[in-house]
N, C-alpha and C positions, 0 to 999 in steps of 0.2 A: 814216512823221513819227510823232512818238508825239503821242498825245491826252490829255487831261486825263480821268482816272477823275471819273462820277457817284460823290456820295457818299450812303450809302443808311444810313438810321435804322432800326431795329425797335425796337417799341415793342411789352415782354410777350413777352419772346423765349423764358423759360425753358420752355416748354411744346413739345410734342413737333414741332408746325411751327416753331415759331421755329428749333429746332436743324435743320430741312430748310431752309430759309430760308438761313440762314449756310453749309451746304455748298456751296448752289449759289452762294452770292455771292463763296465761295472760290476758286471756278474762273472766275469772270465775267471775261471781260477789259478790260470798260471800268465796272464797279463796285467799288466800297472799302466796306467797313463804318465810315462813319461814328460811329455807336455803336449799342450792344444794352443795353435797359432793361429790368433784373430788380431788382423788389424786395427777392427771394431770394434772388439768385445776386449782389447787390451788392457791389462790389469785387474777385468773383472773375477770374481768367482766363478769356476766352473759349476757349482753347486747351482748355484744361484738362477742358471740357466736350465741344467739337466738334474733335476731333483734325484734320479735315479743313482749320481754321484754322489758317494760319499768320502769327500777328502779337502784338504787344502788349497787345493791347485787352481793359479790362478790362468786366465787364457794370457798368452806372452804374444810379442810380435817380432822374434829373431828376421835375423838379415836370412837369406838365403843362403850367402856364403856361410852362417855362423853355421846351419841345421847340426853339418858332419861335429861339431862336436859337444853338439847335446847329448850324441851314445845311446841313440836307441836302437831296439834291436829290431823293430819292425817300425817303419815310417809309411803312413797312407798319405798320398798327396790326394786331397778332398777339392781341389782348385776349377777353376773354369777351365775349357779347352783352352789351348796354348799357352797356358801358363807351369805348365810341370818341369818343364825341358830344363829350366836356368838352378831347381830345387837338386834335380838330376845330375847336372855337370857340375854342381857344387861339391856332390858327394866323391863322385871322376875323380872330383881335380887333389882332393884332400885323402883319398884312398880309401875312404872308407866304404865297405858295400854291406850294408844293411837288406833287408827284406823289404822292396819298395814296392807298394802296391799303388798306382793309379787309379782312381775312378773316373778320370777324364776320357776323352778320343783320343790322347798323343803319343799314347803307343798300341794302341790296337790295329794298326797297318806294319808293324815294325817287327823283322821276324827276329830280331835280337830278343824281343822279351816274348816273354811266355800269355797267351793269351788263352785267361781262362776261366770257362764256363762248365763248373764240375763235371755237371750231367751228361757235358758231351763230349770233353776233353780233356777226362780225369787221365785218362790211359795215356796221356801225348806227354804231362808231366815230367821232366827229368832231372827235379831237383834245382831247378830256377829259382832265383831269388830275385829276377823283374818281373811284376807280376802286373798284366794288364787286364782290367775289372772289365766286362764286358757292362754294353746301355741296357738301361731297361726296357725299352721298344725292341732293343738287337736279343734281347734272351728272351722274350715272349716270341719273337717272331722264329727264331731261329731253334727255338724249345716243339714249335709247330711244323712247321715243315722238315727237320730231322729226320723223323722215319721214314718219313714217302719218298725221299729224296731220290731214288732210284727208280722210282715211275711216275715221274714229272713230264710232262707233254707240253709246258709251257711255264713261266715263271710264273712264281704264285705274287699273289694280288693282294694286299694286304691295308687292312682301313684301322688304322689307333686313334683310338680315346684316351687320352693322361688326362690326372689332375693336374691343377694348378703348379701344385707344390715343382711339380717336373720343371717349371721353368726358373726353378731358382729363386732366389732371395733380392736380386737385383731388381728394381721397379720393372717393369713391359706391359706391355696391353695384358700378353700371355698368362702374367698371375696378378693382375688385376682381379679384384672378386667382381667389381661394380661393373665392367665391360665385359665380364666375362657371366654375368645374370642373363639368363633365361639364352643363353648364346652357345655357339659351337664353332670354335675359332680355326679355321682352318690354316695352316702354313707349312713351308718347305714342302712343296705338294709333289718334288721331286728332288731327287738328289740329297734328301736327307741324310743327317752323318750316318743313320742307324739303318739307316737302307744299306750306304755302301759298306759295315760295319757285316750286317747280316748275309749280305751278299759275298764277300772275301771268306767269311771263315763258313758257310754252309759250303760253298765252291759252285753255286747258281746263281741269276742271278734274281733278284725280288724286287717287285716296285712298291713304296710303300707310301702313306697319304696320312700323315701324322694331324691329331684336332688336339685341341685343348678344352676343355670342359669344366662349370664353376665347382663339381668337386673340389676337394682336399689333394687327396692321393689315392692312389690308386692307377690301375690302367688294363684297358683290354685290347685286344688285336685281334682284328676276324679276319682272317685268311682262307683266301678262294683257290683251290688248288684243282688243274685239268690233270688228270691222269693219263697216262698211254696206255692202259689196258685196264679193262671192268675191273673195279674190286667190290665186294660184299662189305656194307657198313660194317659186321664183325671180322673183317678181314682188317680192315684199318682198323678197328680200335685193339684188334689183337698185337697189328704191328707197334700202339703207342702205349699199351700195358707190357710189353716185351722190352721196350727200348727204356721206360722208369720202373720198372720193377724192382723192389728195392730200392728207390729214393724218396728220400724224407723229404726233401723240399720239393719234388714233383708230384702232381696228386692228377692220375687221367681219370674223368668222372663222365659220367654220361651225358648228362644233362650240358647244355651250355652254360657255363658259370657264369656267374655275375661280380661285376664288379663294386658292388657294396658291399660284398661278404669277403672279399680280400684286404681289406684296409686293415692295416695295422697285424697281418699275419705274416707268416717269413716263410711260406713254400708260394709255388706258381700252380695254377689249375689249369688244365687245357681238358676240352668237351666239346659238345656240340656233336660233331663227328655226321654233317647233315650231308645225304647222299641224294647225285639228282638219279634219275629213273632209269639212266641208259648206267651205273655207277659208275663215269668216269670224270665225276666230279665230286669233291668234299668241300665243305667249305667248316672249316674249326674254329673253334675260340679260345682266346688264353688270356687269364688275368693274371695279377701282381699287384704287389706292394712296389711302387718305383722306387721308394728310399728306402726297402728293406729288400728284398729277393732281387730287384733290380737295381740297388746299391749297397748298402749295407749290411747284408746277412751275406750277399755274394761274397762281399770283401771280405768277411771272416770266415767262410768256410773255407778261402783260397790262404787265409792267412794261418787256421789253423793249420791246413798240410802242411804251410813252409814251416811250419815250426814245429812240427813232430809230433801234434796231438791231434786228436779223432776230430773229424772235421766238422761236427756238427755240435763240440763243445761250446757254450754257453749261447745255442737259439736257440730259443723255445721252438723244437719240433711240434 
């Protein structure tokens, strides 16, 4: 029996993550694009920029107060930090309550929104329609730390390196290939937004030092954890295998994963598990594609659950 597809609108679709979302929606049996908004691409055909999409839709540039009238069942806000609230307020003012998934940091600290990193928060979902999508680095950090939260002796220290797609499409030093050539660029070495985010949602303080590298996509986080009691490597490995058993988008691997092998993949990898001689320190490495499991793929997991279909629908597993 044919079922009516849910209509999805993407606000801020010019960026890298917006393009990945369009690709996922194009392959989705239960979703169809209602609109994709971008001021820079207004009037241009979507299929001219995202070849996976087959249709006649053009990018548009509706005012935020006009969004509720476009009647999408699901709205994804793929906007820079600080830009989401005017859109959310427009839906509230109009009395329209679609599923809204915010990809920015704007609602990651708001208790009225459901913060959804599915592998860690799935059992806390109570059918909320306002969903805050985790940050890319914050996803990797939390996946690295969560299985050991109860045996930490000190705040985890995380060294992160991301491809420059993580810096968005607005020109800056952090996404300038010429300035990044043969370089590793440190930034926001204390108080990074993802440091605050991971600390809040893990419930333990995290220290994080991010860097940008010359590659385009994919990130790696190397996390140093001091333990309150000695553990054997097999004990640590068993904790991670138990925590992520059956998870299709988190793979526990023995060796430290390579960022070059995660680009364009939809899952995260966690591995390494290098132990100190006394068993009270372990170093863990996590990799993921910042545009996919760090953004668009995770958003699709959340959308799927919110519309009542299998969590992995349209996600290449």
